[in-house]
CHARMM internal coordinates of N, CA and C (Angstrom, degrees):
IC EDIT
DIST 1 N 1 CA 1.4496
DIST 1 CA 1 C 1.5274
ANGL 1 N 1 CA 1 C 111.77
DIST 1 C 2 N 1.3210
ANGL 1 CA 1 C 2 N 116.77
DIHE 1 N 1 CA 1 C 2 N -19.55
DIST 2 N 2 CA 1.4606
ANGL 1 C 2 N 2 CA 119.64
DIHE 1 CA 1 C 2 N 2 CA 179.66
DIST 2 CA 2 C 1.5221
ANGL 2 N 2 CA 2 C 112.17
DIHE 1 C 2 N 2 CA 2 C -87.64
DIST 2 C 3 N 1.3035
ANGL 2 CA 2 C 3 N 117.11
DIHE 2 N 2 CA 2 C 3 N -10.31
DIST 3 N 3 CA 1.4567
ANGL 2 C 3 N 3 CA 120.32
DIHE 2 CA 2 C 3 N 3 CA -178.10
DIST 3 CA 3 C 1.5266
ANGL 3 N 3 CA 3 C 110.96
DIHE 2 C 3 N 3 CA 3 C -70.66
DIST 3 C 4 N 1.3197
ANGL 3 CA 3 C 4 N 117.15
DIHE 3 N 3 CA 3 C 4 N 135.82
DIST 4 N 4 CA 1.4596
ANGL 3 C 4 N 4 CA 119.74
DIHE 3 CA 3 C 4 N 4 CA 176.15
DIST 4 CA 4 C 1.5328
ANGL 4 N 4 CA 4 C 112.62
DIHE 3 C 4 N 4 CA 4 C -72.35
DIST 4 C 5 N 1.3230
ANGL 4 CA 4 C 5 N 117.12
DIHE 4 N 4 CA 4 C 5 N -7.50
DIST 5 N 5 CA 1.4648
ANGL 4 C 5 N 5 CA 120.34
DIHE 4 CA 4 C 5 N 5 CA -175.27
DIST 5 CA 5 C 1.5231
ANGL 5 N 5 CA 5 C 112.86
DIHE 4 C 5 N 5 CA 5 C -59.27
DIST 5 C 6 N 1.3282
ANGL 5 CA 5 C 6 N 118.02
DIHE 5 N 5 CA 5 C 6 N -35.85
DIST 6 N 6 CA 1.4686
ANGL 5 C 6 N 6 CA 118.85
DIHE 5 CA 5 C 6 N 6 CA -178.33
DIST 6 CA 6 C 1.5188
ANGL 6 N 6 CA 6 C 111.87
DIHE 5 C 6 N 6 CA 6 C -65.19
DIST 6 C 7 N 1.3184
ANGL 6 CA 6 C 7 N 116.83
DIHE 6 N 6 CA 6 C 7 N -26.71
DIST 7 N 7 CA 1.4637
ANGL 6 C 7 N 7 CA 120.10
DIHE 6 CA 6 C 7 N 7 CA -178.67
DIST 7 CA 7 C 1.5273
ANGL 7 N 7 CA 7 C 111.86
DIHE 6 C 7 N 7 CA 7 C -81.76
DIST 7 C 8 N 1.3279
ANGL 7 CA 7 C 8 N 117.21
DIHE 7 N 7 CA 7 C 8 N -11.22
DIST 8 N 8 CA 1.4610
ANGL 7 C 8 N 8 CA 119.72
DIHE 7 CA 7 C 8 N 8 CA 179.41
DIST 8 CA 8 C 1.5278
ANGL 8 N 8 CA 8 C 112.77
DIHE 7 C 8 N 8 CA 8 C -80.51
DIST 8 C 9 N 1.3076
ANGL 8 CA 8 C 9 N 117.19
DIHE 8 N 8 CA 8 C 9 N -14.28
DIST 9 N 9 CA 1.4649
ANGL 8 C 9 N 9 CA 121.06
DIHE 8 CA 8 C 9 N 9 CA 178.31
DIST 9 CA 9 C 1.5280
ANGL 9 N 9 CA 9 C 109.67
DIHE 8 C 9 N 9 CA 9 C -63.25
DIST 9 C 10 N 1.3142
ANGL 9 CA 9 C 10 N 116.09
DIHE 9 N 9 CA 9 C 10 N 128.70
DIST 10 N 10 CA 1.4622
ANGL 9 C 10 N 10 CA 120.15
DIHE 9 CA 9 C 10 N 10 CA -179.48
DIST 10 CA 10 C 1.5257
ANGL 10 N 10 CA 10 C 112.25
DIHE 9 C 10 N 10 CA 10 C -100.64
DIST 10 C 11 N 1.3224
ANGL 10 CA 10 C 11 N 116.09
DIHE 10 N 10 CA 10 C 11 N 4.68
DIST 11 N 11 CA 1.4636
ANGL 10 C 11 N 11 CA 119.79
DIHE 10 CA 10 C 11 N 11 CA 176.65
DIST 11 CA 11 C 1.5133
ANGL 11 N 11 CA 11 C 114.31
DIHE 10 C 11 N 11 CA 11 C 72.28
DIST 11 C 12 N 1.3169
ANGL 11 CA 11 C 12 N 117.26
DIHE 11 N 11 CA 11 C 12 N 25.92
DIST 12 N 12 CA 1.4666
ANGL 11 C 12 N 12 CA 120.94
DIHE 11 CA 11 C 12 N 12 CA -176.59
DIST 12 CA 12 C 1.5320
ANGL 12 N 12 CA 12 C 112.56
DIHE 11 C 12 N 12 CA 12 C -75.69
DIST 12 C 13 N 1.3204
ANGL 12 CA 12 C 13 N 116.66
DIHE 12 N 12 CA 12 C 13 N -15.86
DIST 13 N 13 CA 1.4562
ANGL 12 C 13 N 13 CA 124.33
DIHE 12 CA 12 C 13 N 13 CA 178.54
DIST 13 CA 13 C 1.5311
ANGL 13 N 13 CA 13 C 114.12
DIHE 12 C 13 N 13 CA 13 C 69.94
DIST 13 C 14 N 1.3149
ANGL 13 CA 13 C 14 N 117.39
DIHE 13 N 13 CA 13 C 14 N 15.69
DIST 14 N 14 CA 1.4701
ANGL 13 C 14 N 14 CA 120.11
DIHE 13 CA 13 C 14 N 14 CA 177.17
DIST 14 CA 14 C 1.5211
ANGL 14 N 14 CA 14 C 110.73
DIHE 13 C 14 N 14 CA 14 C -63.21
DIST 14 C 15 N 1.3262
ANGL 14 CA 14 C 15 N 116.70
DIHE 14 N 14 CA 14 C 15 N -37.73
DIST 15 N 15 CA 1.4643
ANGL 14 C 15 N 15 CA 120.01
DIHE 14 CA 14 C 15 N 15 CA 179.86
DIST 15 CA 15 C 1.5297
ANGL 15 N 15 CA 15 C 110.17
DIHE 14 C 15 N 15 CA 15 C -64.20
DIST 15 C 16 N 1.3128
ANGL 15 CA 15 C 16 N 116.24
DIHE 15 N 15 CA 15 C 16 N -39.73
DIST 16 N 16 CA 1.4616
ANGL 15 C 16 N 16 CA 120.93
DIHE 15 CA 15 C 16 N 16 CA 179.05
DIST 16 CA 16 C 1.5214
ANGL 16 N 16 CA 16 C 110.62
DIHE 15 C 16 N 16 CA 16 C -66.88
DIST 16 C 17 N 1.3077
ANGL 16 CA 16 C 17 N 116.79
DIHE 16 N 16 CA 16 C 17 N -43.62
DIST 17 N 17 CA 1.4653
ANGL 16 C 17 N 17 CA 121.10
DIHE 16 CA 16 C 17 N 17 CA -179.73
DIST 17 CA 17 C 1.5257
ANGL 17 N 17 CA 17 C 111.99
DIHE 16 C 17 N 17 CA 17 C -64.81
DIST 17 C 18 N 1.3287
ANGL 17 CA 17 C 18 N 116.04
DIHE 17 N 17 CA 17 C 18 N -34.14
DIST 18 N 18 CA 1.4673
ANGL 17 C 18 N 18 CA 120.35
DIHE 17 CA 17 C 18 N 18 CA -176.09
DIST 18 CA 18 C 1.5281
ANGL 18 N 18 CA 18 C 113.39
DIHE 17 C 18 N 18 CA 18 C -83.94
DIST 18 C 19 N 1.3238
ANGL 18 CA 18 C 19 N 117.81
DIHE 18 N 18 CA 18 C 19 N -13.45
DIST 19 N 19 CA 1.4648
ANGL 18 C 19 N 19 CA 120.36
DIHE 18 CA 18 C 19 N 19 CA -172.57
DIST 19 CA 19 C 1.5261
ANGL 19 N 19 CA 19 C 111.79
DIHE 18 C 19 N 19 CA 19 C -78.46
DIST 19 C 20 N 1.3094
ANGL 19 CA 19 C 20 N 116.31
DIHE 19 N 19 CA 19 C 20 N 118.72
DIST 20 N 20 CA 1.4691
ANGL 19 C 20 N 20 CA 121.16
DIHE 19 CA 19 C 20 N 20 CA 179.10
DIST 20 CA 20 C 1.5318
ANGL 20 N 20 CA 20 C 111.86
DIHE 19 C 20 N 20 CA 20 C -74.75
DIST 20 C 21 N 1.3258
ANGL 20 CA 20 C 21 N 116.68
DIHE 20 N 20 CA 20 C 21 N -13.82
DIST 21 N 21 CA 1.4634
ANGL 20 C 21 N 21 CA 121.50
DIHE 20 CA 20 C 21 N 21 CA 179.45
DIST 21 CA 21 C 1.5325
ANGL 21 N 21 CA 21 C 111.86
DIHE 20 C 21 N 21 CA 21 C -94.55
DIST 21 C 22 N 1.3228
ANGL 21 CA 21 C 22 N 116.13
DIHE 21 N 21 CA 21 C 22 N 5.46
DIST 22 N 22 CA 1.4678
ANGL 21 C 22 N 22 CA 123.36
DIHE 21 CA 21 C 22 N 22 CA 179.26
DIST 22 CA 22 C 1.5276
ANGL 22 N 22 CA 22 C 113.71
DIHE 21 C 22 N 22 CA 22 C 61.01
DIST 22 C 23 N 1.3435
ANGL 22 CA 22 C 23 N 115.76
DIHE 22 N 22 CA 22 C 23 N 29.79
DIST 23 N 23 CA 1.4585
ANGL 22 C 23 N 23 CA 120.68
DIHE 22 CA 22 C 23 N 23 CA 175.42
DIST 23 CA 23 C 1.5278
ANGL 23 N 23 CA 23 C 108.11
DIHE 22 C 23 N 23 CA 23 C -76.85
DIST 23 C 24 N 1.2963
ANGL 23 CA 23 C 24 N 116.77
DIHE 23 N 23 CA 23 C 24 N 133.84
DIST 24 N 24 CA 1.4659
ANGL 23 C 24 N 24 CA 121.70
DIHE 23 CA 23 C 24 N 24 CA 178.81
DIST 24 CA 24 C 1.5277
ANGL 24 N 24 CA 24 C 108.44
DIHE 23 C 24 N 24 CA 24 C -92.51
DIST 24 C 25 N 1.3270
ANGL 24 CA 24 C 25 N 114.28
DIHE 24 N 24 CA 24 C 25 N 77.99
DIST 25 N 25 CA 1.4575
ANGL 24 C 25 N 25 CA 121.80
DIHE 24 CA 24 C 25 N 25 CA -174.72
DIST 25 CA 25 C 1.5091
ANGL 25 N 25 CA 25 C 113.84
DIHE 24 C 25 N 25 CA 25 C -57.27
DIST 25 C 26 N 1.3232
ANGL 25 CA 25 C 26 N 116.57
DIHE 25 N 25 CA 25 C 26 N -39.30
DIST 26 N 26 CA 1.4652
ANGL 25 C 26 N 26 CA 118.98
DIHE 25 CA 25 C 26 N 26 CA -178.63
DIST 26 CA 26 C 1.5277
ANGL 26 N 26 CA 26 C 111.27
DIHE 25 C 26 N 26 CA 26 C -64.06
DIST 26 C 27 N 1.3250
ANGL 26 CA 26 C 27 N 117.29
DIHE 26 N 26 CA 26 C 27 N -32.59
DIST 27 N 27 CA 1.4667
ANGL 26 C 27 N 27 CA 120.01
DIHE 26 CA 26 C 27 N 27 CA 178.38
DIST 27 CA 27 C 1.5310
ANGL 27 N 27 CA 27 C 111.25
DIHE 26 C 27 N 27 CA 27 C -74.02
DIST 27 C 28 N 1.3201
ANGL 27 CA 27 C 28 N 116.39
DIHE 27 N 27 CA 27 C 28 N -34.18
DIST 28 N 28 CA 1.4628
ANGL 27 C 28 N 28 CA 120.23
DIHE 27 CA 27 C 28 N 28 CA 176.82
DIST 28 CA 28 C 1.5249
ANGL 28 N 28 CA 28 C 109.94
DIHE 27 C 28 N 28 CA 28 C -64.03
DIST 28 C 29 N 1.3183
ANGL 28 CA 28 C 29 N 115.98
DIHE 28 N 28 CA 28 C 29 N -43.66
DIST 29 N 29 CA 1.4683
ANGL 28 C 29 N 29 CA 120.21
DIHE 28 CA 28 C 29 N 29 CA 178.95
DIST 29 CA 29 C 1.5264
ANGL 29 N 29 CA 29 C 110.08
DIHE 28 C 29 N 29 CA 29 C -62.60
DIST 29 C 30 N 1.3145
ANGL 29 CA 29 C 30 N 117.70
DIHE 29 N 29 CA 29 C 30 N -42.24
DIST 30 N 30 CA 1.4679
ANGL 29 C 30 N 30 CA 120.51
DIHE 29 CA 29 C 30 N 30 CA 178.24
DIST 30 CA 30 C 1.5237
ANGL 30 N 30 CA 30 C 111.12
DIHE 29 C 30 N 30 CA 30 C -61.07
DIST 30 C 31 N 1.3212
ANGL 30 CA 30 C 31 N 116.84
DIHE 30 N 30 CA 30 C 31 N -40.73
DIST 31 N 31 CA 1.4621
ANGL 30 C 31 N 31 CA 120.21
DIHE 30 CA 30 C 31 N 31 CA 177.73
DIST 31 CA 31 C 1.5269
ANGL 31 N 31 CA 31 C 111.40
DIHE 30 C 31 N 31 CA 31 C -66.55
DIST 31 C 32 N 1.3321
ANGL 31 CA 31 C 32 N 117.04
DIHE 31 N 31 CA 31 C 32 N -37.62
DIST 32 N 32 CA 1.4631
ANGL 31 C 32 N 32 CA 120.30
DIHE 31 CA 31 C 32 N 32 CA 176.63
DIST 32 CA 32 C 1.5265
ANGL 32 N 32 CA 32 C 111.23
DIHE 31 C 32 N 32 CA 32 C -63.32
DIST 32 C 33 N 1.3173
ANGL 32 CA 32 C 33 N 116.65
DIHE 32 N 32 CA 32 C 33 N -38.56
DIST 33 N 33 CA 1.4618
ANGL 32 C 33 N 33 CA 120.29
DIHE 32 CA 32 C 33 N 33 CA 177.28
DIST 33 CA 33 C 1.5234
ANGL 33 N 33 CA 33 C 110.60
DIHE 32 C 33 N 33 CA 33 C -62.82
DIST 33 C 34 N 1.3224
ANGL 33 CA 33 C 34 N 116.73
DIHE 33 N 33 CA 33 C 34 N -44.94
DIST 34 N 34 CA 1.4669
ANGL 33 C 34 N 34 CA 120.87
DIHE 33 CA 33 C 34 N 34 CA 178.63
DIST 34 CA 34 C 1.5209
ANGL 34 N 34 CA 34 C 110.88
DIHE 33 C 34 N 34 CA 34 C -62.62
DIST 34 C 35 N 1.3216
ANGL 34 CA 34 C 35 N 116.26
DIHE 34 N 34 CA 34 C 35 N -41.21
DIST 35 N 35 CA 1.4588
ANGL 34 C 35 N 35 CA 121.10
DIHE 34 CA 34 C 35 N 35 CA 178.94
DIST 35 CA 35 C 1.5287
ANGL 35 N 35 CA 35 C 111.17
DIHE 34 C 35 N 35 CA 35 C -65.73
DIST 35 C 36 N 1.3165
ANGL 35 CA 35 C 36 N 117.06
DIHE 35 N 35 CA 35 C 36 N -38.76
DIST 36 N 36 CA 1.4677
ANGL 35 C 36 N 36 CA 121.09
DIHE 35 CA 35 C 36 N 36 CA 178.13
DIST 36 CA 36 C 1.5250
ANGL 36 N 36 CA 36 C 110.63
DIHE 35 C 36 N 36 CA 36 C -59.31
DIST 36 C 37 N 1.3117
ANGL 36 CA 36 C 37 N 116.75
DIHE 36 N 36 CA 36 C 37 N -40.07
DIST 37 N 37 CA 1.4628
ANGL 36 C 37 N 37 CA 120.61
DIHE 36 CA 36 C 37 N 37 CA 178.35
DIST 37 CA 37 C 1.5278
ANGL 37 N 37 CA 37 C 110.49
DIHE 36 C 37 N 37 CA 37 C -71.21
DIST 37 C 38 N 1.3124
ANGL 37 CA 37 C 38 N 117.16
DIHE 37 N 37 CA 37 C 38 N -48.05
DIST 38 N 38 CA 1.4729
ANGL 37 C 38 N 38 CA 120.01
DIHE 37 CA 37 C 38 N 38 CA -176.50
DIST 38 CA 38 C 1.5319
ANGL 38 N 38 CA 38 C 112.35
DIHE 37 C 38 N 38 CA 38 C -66.25
DIST 38 C 39 N 1.3337
ANGL 38 CA 38 C 39 N 117.21
DIHE 38 N 38 CA 38 C 39 N -27.90
DIST 39 N 39 CA 1.4665
ANGL 38 C 39 N 39 CA 121.12
DIHE 38 CA 38 C 39 N 39 CA 179.42
DIST 39 CA 39 C 1.5299
ANGL 39 N 39 CA 39 C 112.43
DIHE 38 C 39 N 39 CA 39 C -90.93
DIST 39 C 40 N 1.3231
ANGL 39 CA 39 C 40 N 117.10
DIHE 39 N 39 CA 39 C 40 N -0.49
DIST 40 N 40 CA 1.4578
ANGL 39 C 40 N 40 CA 120.84
DIHE 39 CA 39 C 40 N 40 CA 176.06
DIST 40 CA 40 C 1.5195
ANGL 40 N 40 CA 40 C 115.92
DIHE 39 C 40 N 40 CA 40 C 85.47
DIST 40 C 41 N 1.3275
ANGL 40 CA 40 C 41 N 117.78
DIHE 40 N 40 CA 40 C 41 N 11.40
DIST 41 N 41 CA 1.4630
ANGL 40 C 41 N 41 CA 120.08
DIHE 40 CA 40 C 41 N 41 CA 177.59
DIST 41 CA 41 C 1.5308
ANGL 41 N 41 CA 41 C 111.11
DIHE 40 C 41 N 41 CA 41 C -78.71
DIST 41 C 42 N 1.3137
ANGL 41 CA 41 C 42 N 116.45
DIHE 41 N 41 CA 41 C 42 N -19.29
DIST 42 N 42 CA 1.4645
ANGL 41 C 42 N 42 CA 122.81
DIHE 41 CA 41 C 42 N 42 CA 175.82
DIST 42 CA 42 C 1.5312
ANGL 42 N 42 CA 42 C 106.93
DIHE 41 C 42 N 42 CA 42 C -139.57
DIST 42 C 43 N 1.3114
ANGL 42 CA 42 C 43 N 116.31
DIHE 42 N 42 CA 42 C 43 N 147.73
DIST 43 N 43 CA 1.4625
ANGL 42 C 43 N 43 CA 119.10
DIHE 42 CA 42 C 43 N 43 CA 179.05
DIST 43 CA 43 C 1.5210
ANGL 43 N 43 CA 43 C 109.54
DIHE 42 C 43 N 43 CA 43 C -74.33
DIST 43 C 44 N 1.3101
ANGL 43 CA 43 C 44 N 115.57
DIHE 43 N 43 CA 43 C 44 N 161.20
DIST 44 N 44 CA 1.4680
ANGL 43 C 44 N 44 CA 119.84
DIHE 43 CA 43 C 44 N 44 CA 179.02
DIST 44 CA 44 C 1.5242
ANGL 44 N 44 CA 44 C 111.71
DIHE 43 C 44 N 44 CA 44 C -64.30
DIST 44 C 45 N 1.3185
ANGL 44 CA 44 C 45 N 117.36
DIHE 44 N 44 CA 44 C 45 N -25.95
DIST 45 N 45 CA 1.4656
ANGL 44 C 45 N 45 CA 121.34
DIHE 44 CA 44 C 45 N 45 CA -179.82
DIST 45 CA 45 C 1.5248
ANGL 45 N 45 CA 45 C 112.47
DIHE 44 C 45 N 45 CA 45 C -82.04
DIST 45 C 46 N 1.3243
ANGL 45 CA 45 C 46 N 117.23
DIHE 45 N 45 CA 45 C 46 N -19.41
DIST 46 N 46 CA 1.4614
ANGL 45 C 46 N 46 CA 120.31
DIHE 45 CA 45 C 46 N 46 CA -174.62
DIST 46 CA 46 C 1.5256
ANGL 46 N 46 CA 46 C 113.93
DIHE 45 C 46 N 46 CA 46 C -58.73
DIST 46 C 47 N 1.3427
ANGL 46 CA 46 C 47 N 120.78
DIHE 46 N 46 CA 46 C 47 N -46.83
DIST 47 N 47 CA 1.4707
ANGL 46 C 47 N 47 CA 118.99
DIHE 46 CA 46 C 47 N 47 CA -178.34
DIST 47 CA 47 C 1.5272
ANGL 47 N 47 CA 47 C 113.49
DIHE 46 C 47 N 47 CA 47 C -57.18
DIST 47 C 48 N 1.3154
ANGL 47 CA 47 C 48 N 117.58
DIHE 47 N 47 CA 47 C 48 N -39.23
DIST 48 N 48 CA 1.4640
ANGL 47 C 48 N 48 CA 120.31
DIHE 47 CA 47 C 48 N 48 CA 179.03
DIST 48 CA 48 C 1.5277
ANGL 48 N 48 CA 48 C 110.62
DIHE 47 C 48 N 48 CA 48 C -69.12
DIST 48 C 49 N 1.3296
ANGL 48 CA 48 C 49 N 116.60
DIHE 48 N 48 CA 48 C 49 N -43.68
DIST 49 N 49 CA 1.4671
ANGL 48 C 49 N 49 CA 120.00
DIHE 48 CA 48 C 49 N 49 CA 177.97
DIST 49 CA 49 C 1.5211
ANGL 49 N 49 CA 49 C 110.48
DIHE 48 C 49 N 49 CA 49 C -62.78
DIST 49 C 50 N 1.3223
ANGL 49 CA 49 C 50 N 116.61
DIHE 49 N 49 CA 49 C 50 N -39.47
DIST 50 N 50 CA 1.4563
ANGL 49 C 50 N 50 CA 120.83
DIHE 49 CA 49 C 50 N 50 CA -179.68
DIST 50 CA 50 C 1.5234
ANGL 50 N 50 CA 50 C 110.90
DIHE 49 C 50 N 50 CA 50 C -62.92
DIST 50 C 51 N 1.3237
ANGL 50 CA 50 C 51 N 117.78
DIHE 50 N 50 CA 50 C 51 N -41.24
DIST 51 N 51 CA 1.4738
ANGL 50 C 51 N 51 CA 120.94
DIHE 50 CA 50 C 51 N 51 CA 178.75
DIST 51 CA 51 C 1.5248
ANGL 51 N 51 CA 51 C 110.45
DIHE 50 C 51 N 51 CA 51 C -58.92
DIST 51 C 52 N 1.3121
ANGL 51 CA 51 C 52 N 116.58
DIHE 51 N 51 CA 51 C 52 N -38.87
DIST 52 N 52 CA 1.4664
ANGL 51 C 52 N 52 CA 120.28
DIHE 51 CA 51 C 52 N 52 CA 178.66
DIST 52 CA 52 C 1.5307
ANGL 52 N 52 CA 52 C 110.84
DIHE 51 C 52 N 52 CA 52 C -65.99
DIST 52 C 53 N 1.3159
ANGL 52 CA 52 C 53 N 116.75
DIHE 52 N 52 CA 52 C 53 N -41.38
DIST 53 N 53 CA 1.4647
ANGL 52 C 53 N 53 CA 120.97
DIHE 52 CA 52 C 53 N 53 CA -179.66
DIST 53 CA 53 C 1.5226
ANGL 53 N 53 CA 53 C 112.39
DIHE 52 C 53 N 53 CA 53 C -71.39
DIST 53 C 54 N 1.3225
ANGL 53 CA 53 C 54 N 116.46
DIHE 53 N 53 CA 53 C 54 N -30.63
DIST 54 N 54 CA 1.4712
ANGL 53 C 54 N 54 CA 120.31
DIHE 53 CA 53 C 54 N 54 CA -177.19
DIST 54 CA 54 C 1.5246
ANGL 54 N 54 CA 54 C 111.91
DIHE 53 C 54 N 54 CA 54 C -55.64
DIST 54 C 55 N 1.2962
ANGL 54 CA 54 C 55 N 116.71
DIHE 54 N 54 CA 54 C 55 N -41.47
DIST 55 N 55 CA 1.4616
ANGL 54 C 55 N 55 CA 120.53
DIHE 54 CA 54 C 55 N 55 CA -176.61
DIST 55 CA 55 C 1.5235
ANGL 55 N 55 CA 55 C 111.33
DIHE 54 C 55 N 55 CA 55 C -54.80
DIST 55 C 56 N 1.3183
ANGL 55 CA 55 C 56 N 116.81
DIHE 55 N 55 CA 55 C 56 N -48.45
DIST 56 N 56 CA 1.4622
ANGL 55 C 56 N 56 CA 118.56
DIHE 55 CA 55 C 56 N 56 CA -178.27
DIST 56 CA 56 C 1.5261
ANGL 56 N 56 CA 56 C 111.60
DIHE 55 C 56 N 56 CA 56 C -78.03
DIST 56 C 57 N 1.3200
ANGL 56 CA 56 C 57 N 117.12
DIHE 56 N 56 CA 56 C 57 N -37.99
DIST 57 N 57 CA 1.4618
ANGL 56 C 57 N 57 CA 119.54
DIHE 56 CA 56 C 57 N 57 CA -178.80
DIST 57 CA 57 C 1.5235
ANGL 57 N 57 CA 57 C 112.25
DIHE 56 C 57 N 57 CA 57 C -65.03
DIST 57 C 58 N 1.3213
ANGL 57 CA 57 C 58 N 116.64
DIHE 57 N 57 CA 57 C 58 N -48.46
DIST 58 N 58 CA 1.4574
ANGL 57 C 58 N 58 CA 119.46
DIHE 57 CA 57 C 58 N 58 CA -175.45
DIST 58 CA 58 C 1.5229
ANGL 58 N 58 CA 58 C 112.58
DIHE 57 C 58 N 58 CA 58 C -71.32
DIST 58 C 59 N 1.3031
ANGL 58 CA 58 C 59 N 117.50
DIHE 58 N 58 CA 58 C 59 N -30.17
DIST 59 N 59 CA 1.4587
ANGL 58 C 59 N 59 CA 117.45
DIHE 58 CA 58 C 59 N 59 CA 176.76
DIST 59 CA 59 C 1.5273
ANGL 59 N 59 CA 59 C 110.29
DIHE 58 C 59 N 59 CA 59 C -66.78
DIST 59 C 60 N 1.3246
ANGL 59 CA 59 C 60 N 116.95
DIHE 59 N 59 CA 59 C 60 N -32.11
DIST 60 N 60 CA 1.4664
ANGL 59 C 60 N 60 CA 120.99
DIHE 59 CA 59 C 60 N 60 CA 177.61
DIST 60 CA 60 C 1.5293
ANGL 60 N 60 CA 60 C 111.74
DIHE 59 C 60 N 60 CA 60 C -72.77
DIST 60 C 61 N 1.3191
ANGL 60 CA 60 C 61 N 116.20
DIHE 60 N 60 CA 60 C 61 N -31.11
DIST 61 N 61 CA 1.4608
ANGL 60 C 61 N 61 CA 120.61
DIHE 60 CA 60 C 61 N 61 CA -174.72
DIST 61 CA 61 C 1.5316
ANGL 61 N 61 CA 61 C 114.29
DIHE 60 C 61 N 61 CA 61 C -103.05
DIST 61 C 62 N 1.3065
ANGL 61 CA 61 C 62 N 117.73
DIHE 61 N 61 CA 61 C 62 N 2.47
DIST 62 N 62 CA 1.4587
ANGL 61 C 62 N 62 CA 121.35
DIHE 61 CA 61 C 62 N 62 CA -173.38
DIST 62 CA 62 C 1.5272
ANGL 62 N 62 CA 62 C 112.99
DIHE 61 C 62 N 62 CA 62 C -55.36
DIST 62 C 63 N 1.2978
ANGL 62 CA 62 C 63 N 117.43
DIHE 62 N 62 CA 62 C 63 N -45.21
DIST 63 N 63 CA 1.4652
ANGL 62 C 63 N 63 CA 119.73
DIHE 62 CA 62 C 63 N 63 CA 179.71
DIST 63 CA 63 C 1.5265
ANGL 63 N 63 CA 63 C 111.60
DIHE 62 C 63 N 63 CA 63 C -62.25
DIST 63 C 64 N 1.3152
ANGL 63 CA 63 C 64 N 116.74
DIHE 63 N 63 CA 63 C 64 N -41.38
DIST 64 N 64 CA 1.4640
ANGL 63 C 64 N 64 CA 120.34
DIHE 63 CA 63 C 64 N 64 CA 179.55
DIST 64 CA 64 C 1.5278
ANGL 64 N 64 CA 64 C 111.53
DIHE 63 C 64 N 64 CA 64 C -67.65
DIST 64 C 65 N 1.3074
ANGL 64 CA 64 C 65 N 116.82
DIHE 64 N 64 CA 64 C 65 N -39.32
DIST 65 N 65 CA 1.4678
ANGL 64 C 65 N 65 CA 121.05
DIHE 64 CA 64 C 65 N 65 CA 178.18
DIST 65 CA 65 C 1.5236
ANGL 65 N 65 CA 65 C 109.86
DIHE 64 C 65 N 65 CA 65 C -63.78
DIST 65 C 66 N 1.3142
ANGL 65 CA 65 C 66 N 117.33
DIHE 65 N 65 CA 65 C 66 N -44.94
DIST 66 N 66 CA 1.4600
ANGL 65 C 66 N 66 CA 121.01
DIHE 65 CA 65 C 66 N 66 CA 179.00
DIST 66 CA 66 C 1.5242
ANGL 66 N 66 CA 66 C 111.53
DIHE 65 C 66 N 66 CA 66 C -60.38
DIST 66 C 67 N 1.3192
ANGL 66 CA 66 C 67 N 117.86
DIHE 66 N 66 CA 66 C 67 N -39.46
DIST 67 N 67 CA 1.4583
ANGL 66 C 67 N 67 CA 121.23
DIHE 66 CA 66 C 67 N 67 CA 177.43
DIST 67 CA 67 C 1.5252
ANGL 67 N 67 CA 67 C 111.26
DIHE 66 C 67 N 67 CA 67 C -63.27
DIST 67 C 68 N 1.3138
ANGL 67 CA 67 C 68 N 116.71
DIHE 67 N 67 CA 67 C 68 N -40.39
DIST 68 N 68 CA 1.4567
ANGL 67 C 68 N 68 CA 120.61
DIHE 67 CA 67 C 68 N 68 CA 179.05
DIST 68 CA 68 C 1.5300
ANGL 68 N 68 CA 68 C 112.08
DIHE 67 C 68 N 68 CA 68 C -61.56
DIST 68 C 69 N 1.3284
ANGL 68 CA 68 C 69 N 116.07
DIHE 68 N 68 CA 68 C 69 N -36.99
DIST 69 N 69 CA 1.4598
ANGL 68 C 69 N 69 CA 120.99
DIHE 68 CA 68 C 69 N 69 CA -178.82
DIST 69 CA 69 C 1.5250
ANGL 69 N 69 CA 69 C 112.36
DIHE 68 C 69 N 69 CA 69 C -92.16
DIST 69 C 70 N 1.3115
ANGL 69 CA 69 C 70 N 117.43
DIHE 69 N 69 CA 69 C 70 N 1.02
DIST 70 N 70 CA 1.4519
ANGL 69 C 70 N 70 CA 121.39
DIHE 69 CA 69 C 70 N 70 CA 176.46
DIST 70 CA 70 C 1.5245
ANGL 70 N 70 CA 70 C 115.09
DIHE 69 C 70 N 70 CA 70 C 78.06
DIST 70 C 71 N 1.3183
ANGL 70 CA 70 C 71 N 116.29
DIHE 70 N 70 CA 70 C 71 N 28.54
DIST 71 N 71 CA 1.4726
ANGL 70 C 71 N 71 CA 120.25
DIHE 70 CA 70 C 71 N 71 CA 179.24
DIST 71 CA 71 C 1.5051
ANGL 71 N 71 CA 71 C 110.92
DIHE 70 C 71 N 71 CA 71 C -105.72
END
COOR INIT
IC SEED 1 N 1 CA 1 C
IC BUILD
């Protein structure tokens, strides 16, 4: 719950689309984010602040992210 990895999910649903076991990965990540806030691992204000930061961060990293996923 302390890992920043859950906040890196952009909700694109690629994990869900790729899963042969029909796991809805994007929904699991969303639930983990909610749990992180409710359990005190992240402040209640963090998700909103993170959304604001995502716009600039992901635009800077878009090419690198696409390379990682083979696009």
